[in-house]
N, C-alpha and C positions, 0 to 999 in steps of 0.2 A: 517468191518474196511474201513476206507476212509485214503486213501495213495498220500501227495501231490509229485507228480513227482518232481524233481529236474533238471535241463537240466544243460548238462556241457557247458564251454563257448569253447570248442572245439569243440561243433553243427554246429559250423558257419565258423568254420576256412581254412575245405576243401571243393571243388564243384568236379561232376565229371565231368571226362576228365582234372583234376589235375595229373600233373607229378612226382609222389614222391620218396623220396627212403626211404627203411626200416633201423630205424636207435635204432633198440632195440640190445643191446649185449645179452644178458641172455635172452635165448630164452624159458627156462624153464618154463612160467610163460606160456607156450601154450601146450593143448595135444596133436595137431597134426603140421607137419610139417609147417616152416614159412620158409619164405627165409633167406639168410644168411644178416649180415648188411651189406650194402653200393647197394644190388642191386634195381634196378630202377623198377617203375610199372607205370600203370596208374589207378584212380578211378574208379571203373562201377557202384558203389551204396552206396552213404550214406547212414547208421541204426544208429541203436545201442541197447546194448547187453538187449535182450526183458527176459531173466533171472534174469537180475539184476535189473531190471526193477520192476519185479513182487517182487523179493526176497527182495529187498533193498528201491522200488521208485525213484532210482536214474537212469539217463537216461546216461550212459559209450557211446559213438559216437564211430563207427565202421565201417569201409572201407571195401567196397570188392576191391578186388586190381589184375589187373592182371600182374602178375611181367615179368620180363624180359625172364624168360624161358619156357614163354605160361603159366603157370599152376596161376589158378587163387583159392585166400584165402582172408580171412577175418582179419582183425588185429586189432588192439584197434589202435584209429587215434590217439592216446598220443605216438603210437609206429612208425611213421610214419613224414616225415620232406617235406614241398611243393619243388621242387625243381625249380626256378626261370629261365622261357625261355621263349623268347618272340618271337612273331611270326612264320615264317618259322621255327623256329630250333624248337618249340615245335611242327608244324604240321608234322613236319619230324620225331621225335623221335616218338610221338603218331602214329602214322600210320604204322614204325614199331613195338612196343608192340603190337598193337592190330593188326598185321597181324601175328602173331607168331601162332605155337599150340604146346598145352600143350604137354609132353613126356609123354606115359602113362606105356613105359616099355614093353609094348604087337605089340608083331610082326605079322603080319598076312600072310606072307610068306607060 
């Protein structure tokens, strides 16, 4: 059986390095922890859902994002919005977010 893969128009909306904000109110669509609405992050990788491509023949865009708490997670690109920043302001925000280390809840004392 040959399945034609359909690309979503969101595939080209974001680029690696874009500053984004999580904009989904209902987090129940994810079976893992995602940030709260309004959390800033930086896109580290653009990809798509391989499971949905195999099952349905559609490429639903996903972004791997490092959030302002240092954690990284993949979210559907439909659930984020691009934050328009220019020049030095963007460099400052991206540098700050990329310098964060995630809190693991582990104490090594």
